[in-house]
MARKE-414305 format. One record per residue (C-alpha): x, z, y; residue number from 1; chain; residue in three letters. Coordinates in nm, 2 decimals. Layout:
N
SITE        x        z        y    nr   kette   rest
SITE        X        Z        Y   NUM       A    Ala
...
***
This chain:
214
SITE        x        z        y    nr   kette   rest
SITE     1.68    -3.70     0.06     1       A    Met
SITE     1.68    -3.64     0.46     2       A    Trp
SITE     1.45    -3.88     0.64     3       A    Arg
SITE     1.60    -4.07     0.86     4       A    Asp
SITE     1.35    -4.12     1.18     5       A    Gln
SITE     1.25    -3.78     1.29     6       A    Asp
SITE     1.44    -3.43     1.32     7       A    Lys
SITE     1.27    -3.17     1.08     8       A    Val
SITE     1.10    -2.90     1.32     9       A    Thr
SITE     1.22    -2.53     1.14    10       A    Leu
SITE     1.18    -2.22     1.28    11       A    Ala
SITE     1.31    -1.86     1.18    12       A    Ile
SITE     1.19    -1.52     1.15    13       A    Val
SITE     1.39    -1.27     1.10    14       A    Asp
SITE     1.33    -0.86     1.27    15       A    Asp
SITE     1.75    -0.90     1.34    16       A    His
SITE     1.86    -1.11     1.65    17       A    Pro
SITE     2.23    -1.11     1.53    18       A    Ile
SITE     2.09    -1.30     1.19    19       A    Val
SITE     1.87    -1.51     1.39    20       A    Ile
SITE     2.20    -1.60     1.62    21       A    Gln
SITE     2.38    -1.69     1.30    22       A    Gly
SITE     2.14    -1.93     1.18    23       A    Leu
SITE     2.12    -2.09     1.49    24       A    Lys
SITE     2.50    -2.13     1.52    25       A    Thr
SITE     2.54    -2.22     1.16    26       A    Leu
SITE     2.25    -2.49     1.21    27       A    Leu
SITE     2.40    -2.61     1.56    28       A    Ala
SITE     2.57    -2.92     1.47    29       A    Asp
SITE     2.32    -3.04     1.23    30       A    Glu
SITE     2.15    -3.38     1.43    31       A    Thr
SITE     1.90    -3.35     1.18    32       A    Arg
SITE     1.73    -2.99     1.24    33       A    Ile
SITE     1.55    -2.91     1.55    34       A    Asp
SITE     1.52    -2.55     1.56    35       A    Ile
SITE     1.18    -2.52     1.74    36       A    Val
SITE     1.13    -2.11     1.81    37       A    Gly
SITE     1.29    -1.80     1.62    38       A    Ser
SITE     1.08    -1.48     1.57    39       A    Phe
SITE     1.09    -1.11     1.50    40       A    Thr
SITE     0.74    -1.03     1.35    41       A    Asn
SITE     0.52    -1.18     1.15    42       A    Gly
SITE     0.21    -1.22     1.43    43       A    Ser
SITE     0.42    -1.39     1.68    44       A    Ser
SITE     0.53    -1.67     1.41    45       A    Ile
SITE     0.18    -1.67     1.32    46       A    Ile
SITE     0.03    -1.77     1.67    47       A    Asp
SITE     0.27    -2.00     1.72    48       A    Phe
SITE     0.25    -2.19     1.42    49       A    Leu
SITE    -0.17    -2.19     1.51    50       A    Lys
SITE    -0.08    -2.42     1.83    51       A    Glu
SITE     0.27    -2.63     1.65    52       A    Asn
SITE     0.35    -2.81     1.40    53       A    Lys
SITE     0.69    -2.66     1.11    54       A    Ile
SITE     0.79    -2.85     0.87    55       A    Glu
SITE     1.05    -2.57     0.76    56       A    Val
SITE     1.01    -2.19     0.81    57       A    Ile
SITE     1.32    -1.94     0.71    58       A    Leu
SITE     1.14    -1.65     0.59    59       A    Leu
SITE     1.29    -1.26     0.60    60       A    Asp
SITE     1.07    -1.06     0.35    61       A    Ile
SITE     1.10    -0.72     0.54    62       A    Met
SITE     0.97    -0.74     0.89    63       A    Leu
SITE     0.80    -0.49     1.11    64       A    Pro
SITE     0.43    -0.54     1.13    65       A    Asp
SITE     0.37    -0.74     0.81    66       A    Ile
SITE     0.53    -0.78     0.42    67       A    Asn
SITE     0.73    -1.12     0.45    68       A    Gly
SITE     0.57    -1.18     0.09    69       A    Val
SITE     0.25    -1.16     0.26    70       A    Glu
SITE     0.26    -1.38     0.54    71       A    Leu
SITE     0.44    -1.64     0.32    72       A    Cys
SITE     0.07    -1.66     0.18    73       A    Arg
SITE    -0.12    -1.62     0.55    74       A    Glu
SITE     0.08    -1.93     0.65    75       A    Ile
SITE     0.05    -2.10     0.36    76       A    Lys
SITE    -0.35    -2.08     0.46    77       A    Arg
SITE    -0.31    -2.14     0.78    78       A    Ile
SITE    -0.03    -2.42     0.77    79       A    Ser
SITE    -0.07    -2.53     0.40    80       A    Pro
SITE     0.20    -2.83     0.50    81       A    Gly
SITE     0.52    -2.58     0.60    82       A    Thr
SITE     0.74    -2.50     0.39    83       A    Cys
SITE     0.84    -2.16     0.33    84       A    Val
SITE     1.20    -2.03     0.21    85       A    Leu
SITE     1.24    -1.70     0.19    86       A    Ala
SITE     1.60    -1.58     0.31    87       A    Leu
SITE     1.66    -1.19     0.25    88       A    Ser
SITE     1.89    -0.96     0.10    89       A    Asn
SITE     1.69    -0.80    -0.19    90       A    His
SITE     1.74    -0.93    -0.50    91       A    Thr
SITE     1.46    -0.78    -0.72    92       A    Glu
SITE     1.33    -1.05    -0.96    93       A    Arg
SITE     0.97    -0.94    -0.92    94       A    Ser
SITE     1.01    -0.98    -0.51    95       A    Leu
SITE     1.14    -1.35    -0.59    96       A    Ile
SITE     0.84    -1.41    -0.80    97       A    Met
SITE     0.58    -1.29    -0.60    98       A    Gln
SITE     0.65    -1.49    -0.28    99       A    Ile
SITE     0.70    -1.81    -0.53   100       A    Leu
SITE     0.35    -1.73    -0.60   101       A    Gln
SITE     0.25    -1.69    -0.30   102       A    Asn
SITE     0.36    -2.05    -0.22   103       A    Gly
SITE     0.70    -1.99    -0.04   104       A    Ala
SITE     0.90    -2.31    -0.18   105       A    Gly
SITE     1.25    -2.09    -0.23   106       A    Gly
SITE     1.45    -1.83    -0.21   107       A    Tyr
SITE     1.82    -1.80    -0.05   108       A    Leu
SITE     2.01    -1.50    -0.07   109       A    Leu
SITE     2.14    -1.38     0.30   110       A    Lys
SITE     2.51    -1.48     0.18   111       A    Asn
SITE     2.47    -1.80     0.06   112       A    Ala
SITE     2.66    -2.08     0.23   113       A    Ser
SITE     2.55    -2.36     0.52   114       A    Val
SITE     2.58    -2.61     0.27   115       A    Glu
SITE     2.35    -2.40     0.02   116       A    Glu
SITE     2.08    -2.37     0.31   117       A    Leu
SITE     2.07    -2.73     0.38   118       A    Leu
SITE     2.03    -2.82     0.02   119       A    Leu
SITE     1.76    -2.62    -0.03   120       A    Cys
SITE     1.61    -2.68     0.33   121       A    Ile
SITE     1.64    -3.05     0.21   122       A    Asn
SITE     1.51    -2.98    -0.18   123       A    Lys
SITE     1.13    -2.83     0.00   124       A    Val
SITE     1.13    -3.13     0.21   125       A    Leu
SITE     1.12    -3.30    -0.09   126       A    Asn
SITE     0.91    -3.08    -0.31   127       A    Gly
SITE     1.14    -2.92    -0.52   128       A    Glu
SITE     1.17    -2.57    -0.55   129       A    Val
SITE     1.49    -2.46    -0.40   130       A    Ala
SITE     1.70    -2.16    -0.52   131       A    Phe
SITE     2.05    -2.01    -0.42   132       A    Ser
SITE     2.31    -2.01    -0.68   133       A    Lys
SITE     2.25    -1.65    -0.71   134       A    Glu
SITE     1.91    -1.65    -0.73   135       A    Val
SITE     1.91    -1.89    -0.94   136       A    Glu
SITE     2.12    -1.68    -1.21   137       A    Asp
SITE     1.84    -1.40    -1.12   138       A    Ile
SITE     1.55    -1.58    -1.23   139       A    Ile
SITE     1.71    -1.65    -1.55   140       A    Met
SITE     1.76    -1.33    -1.66   141       A    Arg
SITE     1.46    -1.12    -1.74   142       A    Pro
SITE     1.46    -0.82    -1.59   143       A    Ser
SITE     1.46    -0.49    -1.82   144       A    Leu
SITE     1.11    -0.42    -1.80   145       A    Asn
SITE     0.99    -0.76    -1.92   146       A    Glu
SITE     1.23    -0.73    -2.26   147       A    Leu
SITE     1.09    -0.36    -2.34   148       A    Lys
SITE     0.75    -0.52    -2.24   149       A    Gly
SITE     0.47    -0.29    -2.07   150       A    Arg
SITE     0.44     0.08    -2.17   151       A    Pro
SITE     0.06     0.06    -2.35   152       A    Gln
SITE    -0.12     0.28    -2.15   153       A    Leu
SITE    -0.43     0.51    -2.22   154       A    Thr
SITE    -0.72     0.53    -1.95   155       A    Lys
SITE    -0.67     0.89    -1.85   156       A    Arg
SITE    -0.27     0.79    -1.78   157       A    Glu
SITE    -0.39     0.46    -1.60   158       A    Lys
SITE    -0.60     0.73    -1.36   159       A    Gln
SITE    -0.32     0.98    -1.32   160       A    Ile
SITE    -0.09     0.67    -1.21   161       A    Leu
SITE    -0.29     0.51    -0.94   162       A    Gln
SITE    -0.31     0.88    -0.81   163       A    Leu
SITE     0.05     0.94    -0.81   164       A    Ile
SITE     0.09     0.63    -0.67   165       A    Ala
SITE    -0.15     0.76    -0.36   166       A    Glu
SITE     0.08     1.09    -0.35   167       A    Gly
SITE    -0.19     1.33    -0.46   168       A    Lys
SITE    -0.09     1.67    -0.59   169       A    Thr
SITE    -0.14     1.82    -0.92   170       A    Thr
SITE    -0.40     1.99    -0.81   171       A    Val
SITE    -0.61     1.77    -0.58   172       A    Val
SITE    -0.55     1.52    -0.95   173       A    Met
SITE    -0.69     1.79    -1.14   174       A    Ala
SITE    -0.99     1.86    -0.91   175       A    Glu
SITE    -1.08     1.47    -0.94   176       A    Leu
SITE    -1.03     1.41    -1.29   177       A    Leu
SITE    -1.22     1.72    -1.36   178       A    Phe
SITE    -0.86     1.86    -1.58   179       A    Ile
SITE    -0.63     2.14    -1.58   180       A    Ser
SITE    -0.34     2.14    -1.34   181       A    Pro
SITE    -0.18     2.20    -1.66   182       A    Phe
SITE    -0.31     1.83    -1.85   183       A    Thr
SITE    -0.27     1.66    -1.52   184       A    Val
SITE     0.15     1.74    -1.54   185       A    Glu
SITE     0.15     1.63    -1.93   186       A    Thr
SITE     0.02     1.32    -1.82   187       A    His
SITE     0.29     1.30    -1.60   188       A    Arg
SITE     0.54     1.41    -1.85   189       A    Arg
SITE     0.41     1.11    -2.03   190       A    Asn
SITE     0.41     0.86    -1.80   191       A    Leu
SITE     0.78     0.94    -1.75   192       A    Ile
SITE     0.88     0.90    -2.07   193       A    Gln
SITE     0.69     0.62    -2.11   194       A    Lys
SITE     0.81     0.40    -1.85   195       A    Phe
SITE     1.20     0.58    -1.92   196       A    Glu
SITE     1.25     0.70    -1.58   197       A    Val
SITE     1.34     1.00    -1.44   198       A    Lys
SITE     1.11     1.03    -1.10   199       A    Asn
SITE     0.75     0.92    -0.97   200       A    Ala
SITE     0.91     0.72    -0.69   201       A    Ala
SITE     1.11     0.52    -1.03   202       A    Glu
SITE     0.77     0.51    -1.20   203       A    Leu
SITE     0.59     0.38    -0.92   204       A    Ile
SITE     0.84     0.14    -0.87   205       A    Arg
SITE     0.83    -0.01    -1.22   206       A    Ile
SITE     0.45    -0.01    -1.20   207       A    Ala
SITE     0.46    -0.19    -0.87   208       A    Ile
SITE     0.68    -0.45    -1.08   209       A    Gln
SITE     0.50    -0.50    -1.39   210       A    Leu
SITE     0.13    -0.50    -1.18   211       A    Gln
SITE     0.02    -0.20    -1.36   212       A    Leu
SITE    -0.09    -0.07    -0.98   213       A    Leu
SITE    -0.39    -0.22    -0.78   214       A    Val
***
């Protein structure tokens, strides 16, 4: 339940001023909420949080100076009592799970209604995990890669995968691992087949989702 005695202090973190203004407009008539600040990057909200108490932060995932997933971890380190509600257009299940693991109290898509937003704020204030309806559906639906399970990789394939993620060329990989470029390309093709992807970009994306890269 909403508390009767005080307003809830809330801050908005989003790198798009029009989104911030839209949220302020949506919440303008909500007498139970006091918007104490709006910020377009991670460093400014951290500086503000060190000097001010904030009960709820609406946090965008993509910011110009820091990933919102990592920023969430830092916010919870500085102020464990602050509730973080991720607010994003990103629908990747792995990303949702990552920010929850870093301490977020919920996740909403930016097309959520004001009713959903208020309900989620209320829920996190009461210690519940809160999602908009679309996010609930995403979480309940396992990804294709989770259904298939992790590919079984050899030690050498793991080394090649890491080097691909670091942007190393075939020639450089061959020199680092003391193998021929042909052998590197063979391992690369095997990785593409095992992950059932079309190119290196998809390979790295899936490997990150499966937490196979350090």
